[in-house]
Each structure stands twice: as C-alpha cells, then as structure tokens.
C-alpha positions in Angstrom: -41.1 -22.0 -0.5 -37.6 -20.7 -2.3 -39.5 -19.6 -5.3 -41.8 -17.5 -2.9 -39.1 -16.3 -1.2 -37.0 -14.9 -4.4 -40.3 -13.6 -5.9 -40.6 -11.2 -2.5 -37.1 -10.2 -2.5 -37.6 -9.2 -6.2 -40.6 -7.0 -6.1 -38.7 -5.5 -2.7 -35.7 -4.6 -4.6 -37.8 -3.2 -7.6 -39.8 -1.2 -4.9 -36.6 0.0 -3.4 -35.1 1.0 -6.2 -38.0 3.2 -7.4 -38.3 4.9 -4.3 -34.4 5.8 -4.6 -35.3 7.2 -7.9 -38.2 8.9 -7.0 -36.3 10.9 -4.0 -33.5 11.6 -6.3 -35.7 13.1 -8.8 -37.2 15.4 -6.3 -33.9 16.3 -4.9 -32.9 17.2 -8.2 -35.4 20.4 -8.1 -34.1 23.7 -8.0 -34.3 26.0 -4.9 -35.9 29.5 -5.5 -32.9 31.4 -6.5 -34.4 35.0 -6.1 -35.9 37.1 -3.3 -38.7 39.4 -2.8 -38.4 41.8 0.0 -40.3 44.9 0.9 -42.4 46.8 3.6 -46.0 47.4 4.4 -46.0 51.1 4.2 -48.7 54.3 4.6 -49.7 56.8 2.1 -46.6 58.7 2.9 -43.9 55.7 2.4 -43.5 55.0 6.0 -43.4 51.5 7.3 -46.3 50.2 9.7 -45.2 48.5 13.0 -47.1 45.4 13.8 -46.5 42.1 16.1 -44.4 40.2 14.0 -44.1 36.9 15.9 -46.0 33.9 15.5 -47.1 35.2 11.9 -49.8 37.4 13.4 -49.9 39.5 10.2 -49.4 38.1 7.0 -49.7 38.7 3.1 -50.8 36.5 0.3 -48.3 35.8 -2.5 -49.8 34.2 -5.9 -48.3 33.2 -8.9 -51.2 33.1 -11.6 -49.4 31.4 -14.4 -48.4 28.6 -12.4 -50.2 25.6 -14.1 -51.4 23.6 -10.8 -53.2 27.0 -9.4 -51.2 26.1 -6.3 -52.3 27.6 -2.9 -50.7 31.0 -2.1 -47.4 31.7 -0.4 -48.1 32.8 2.9 -45.7 35.7 3.7 -45.0 37.1 6.9 -44.8 40.9 8.0 -42.0 41.9 10.6 -42.3 44.1 13.7 -40.9 46.7 11.2 -43.4 46.2 8.7 -40.7 44.4 6.5 -41.2 40.9 4.5 -39.3 38.8 2.4 -40.1 35.5 0.4 -37.6 33.2 -1.4 -39.2 32.5 -5.3 -38.4 31.7 -8.3 -38.2 34.4 -11.4 -41.6 35.1 -12.8 -44.8 37.1 -12.2 -46.5 37.2 -9.2 -49.3 39.2 -7.4 -49.0 40.3 -3.8 -52.6 40.7 -2.0 -53.6 41.4 1.4 -55.2 38.7 3.8 -58.3 40.3 5.2 -58.7 40.8 8.7 -55.2 40.6 9.7 -53.2 43.8 9.9 -54.1 47.0 11.7 -55.6 49.1 8.1 -58.7 49.5 6.2 -59.4 45.8 4.5 -58.9 46.2 0.4 -59.0 43.9 -2.4 -55.9 46.0 -3.9 -52.7 44.0 -5.0 -49.4 44.5 -6.4 -47.9 42.8 -9.2 -44.2 41.8 -9.1 -42.4 40.7 -12.2 -39.4 39.3 -10.5 -36.0 38.7 -12.3 -33.6 38.1 -9.5 -33.7 39.8 -6.1 -36.8 42.2 -6.3 -37.8 45.2 -3.9 -41.5 46.2 -3.6 -43.8 48.0 -1.1 -47.0 47.1 -0.4 -49.3 50.0 0.1 -52.0 50.1 3.0 -54.5 52.6 4.4 -54.2 52.7 8.0 -57.0 54.0 10.6 -54.1 55.6 12.4 -50.1 56.2 12.8 -47.6 56.5 15.7 -44.6 59.0 14.8 -42.2 61.1 16.6 -41.7 58.0 19.2 -38.8 58.5 21.7 -37.7 56.4 24.7 -35.7 57.3 27.9 -34.5 55.7 30.8 -34.0 57.8 33.7 -32.7 55.7 36.9 -35.6 52.9 37.4 -38.2 55.3 35.1 -39.2 54.4 31.5 -40.8 57.6 29.5 -42.3 56.8 26.0 -43.5 60.0 24.1 -45.2 59.8 20.5 -48.0 61.2 18.6 -50.6 59.6 17.1 -52.4 60.7 14.0 -56.3 59.9 12.7 -55.9 58.8 9.1 -59.1 57.3 8.5 -62.2 57.6 10.3 -64.7 55.1 11.5 -63.0 53.6 14.2 -62.1 54.3 17.5 -58.7 53.7 19.7 -59.6 51.0 22.4 -56.3 51.3 24.4 -52.7 53.1 24.0 -50.2 51.4 26.1 -46.1 51.1 26.8 -45.2 47.9 26.7 -42.0 45.8 28.2 -41.1 42.1 27.6 -38.0 40.0 28.3 -37.4 39.4 24.6 -37.6 41.4 21.4 -40.9 40.8 20.7 -43.1 42.9 22.4 -46.8 43.3 22.0 -50.0 43.6 24.0 -49.6 39.9 25.4 -45.9 41.1 26.8 -45.1 40.6 30.6 -45.9 44.3 31.6 -47.7 47.0 30.4 -49.2 50.6 31.5 -52.1 51.8 29.4 -54.0 54.6 29.0 -57.5 54.5 27.7 -58.4 55.5 24.3 -61.0 57.4 22.5 -60.9 61.0 21.0 -58.5 62.0 23.7 -55.7 59.4 22.6 -54.9 61.4 19.4 -52.0 64.0 19.1 -49.2 64.1 21.6 -48.9 61.6 24.1 -46.5 60.5 27.1 -46.5 57.5 29.2 -44.0 56.6 32.0 -43.2 52.9 33.5 -41.3 52.1 36.8 -39.2 49.4 35.9 -37.6 48.7 39.3 -39.7 45.8 40.1 -38.1 43.9 36.7 -34.6 43.4 38.0 -34.7 39.7 37.5 -34.3 40.1 33.7 -30.9 40.6 32.3 -32.5 42.2 29.6 -35.7 44.1 28.9 -37.2 45.6 25.9 -40.1 48.2 25.3 -42.4 49.3 22.8 -45.6 51.6 22.5 -48.8 50.4 20.4 -52.5 50.8 20.2 -55.5 48.9 19.8 -58.2 49.8 17.3 -61.9 48.9 18.3 -62.9 46.0 16.0 -59.5 45.2 14.3 -57.7 42.1 16.0 -54.0 43.2 15.1 -52.6 46.2 17.2 -50.4 48.8 15.5 -47.2 49.3 17.0 -43.9 51.6 16.7 -41.8 49.8 14.2 -39.0 50.3 16.7 -37.8 48.1 20.0 -35.8 50.2 22.8 -33.6 48.2 24.5 -34.1 49.1 28.1 -31.2 47.3 29.4 
C-alpha cells in the first residue's frame, strides 16, 4: 500500500509542476502595447452619434497575417462615435458589422498599419444626420433645437425624440422621452420641449435627441449628452 501511495504522490507532484510551468508560460506573454483610436464619421468628417452602452454598435478588427486566423476583435463604438482597441504593432483591417449602425451597410474596410498609438477615422454613409443641436433649461422646461438632413434616400424616419435619463447613457430605452412623428416633416429645423418638473426625484438628469430610421435597428443620436442638472 505504501508503494501505491508514493506513486500517486509522485504523479501528483509532476502534474502540479506542469501546471505551474504552463501558468508561468501564459503569464510571460506580453500585453498589447499599442492602441488604435478613432471615430466613425460621415462624408464631411463629422462623428456619428450612436447608442454606446452595452456594445450596441460595434466594428470588427482583423489581423490578416495572424497565422491562427483568429476571430475578429469586436470594437465598441461609444456614444460620441469614438472607438479604441489595445493591440500589438502590425497590419490590421477594420470593417463594418452589418446591421449594427444607423448607416448604409457596406463591405468597405480601412487598412491600418499600427506602429505605436495610431489614430484612424472609419467613414460611413448615414441615411440622415443631426446638426446644430442646442439644449436649454428654463425653469422646468427643457428645450432642444436641431436640424435633420437627409443624406441617403430610401428610408423614412419613424420617430424623432428628446430623451432624458438619470445616467449619461441616454437612448430610446431611457426613462422618459417626448417624441414627434417622423416622415418628410421631420427633415429640417426642429424644436422639442419637455416638462421635467415631475423628475425631481433624480439628483442627476441627462438629455439627448435622436431619431429612429425605418428598418434600422439602431438609432441615430446627438454626439453630445446634455446635463440637465
């Protein structure tokens, strides 16, 4: 019996040492030391606002030369249209993920040669743009003025809204919104007002305007979030 016990103990020791060496080997891999930063922009170079929480809108980053043909890195797009990814130096391709943003689907890609921190813009073709957005608070009346421009024909506007939320992540799933109907009348200069007197329970309140496009899952938003209080 003692011989069996010793044999099991020996193999247990060998296994433990093997695991330790494997862990050390994994720990010895260098972390990415470069960063890709950029913005999703329209044809005029203006950033495109999206719903940036929970990874609603993403891009795909590929490294074609990687021998294992690893899956693409998912790159989240923030509310203001910006994105970033930690990578190693090398050659990458940034691509659009279909049906994830308020713009025309495309197979276009952007080639990126990374040598240290690298900045790049990713151009898209929106159906509509939001511009000249201003917010004001007069007493308990919140007012947003803005303009909507059609860029690409083929899809109607379903809804335009002024939205508020108790966090800075403001979207169509927010706490309160005042909406106006879409259609052709939505294009051009617009003003929406909201009474926020019933929202006194929240110490912080943030606002944002946005619109929904027919057949598009993600809304188009102002790139800025207004701090109501």
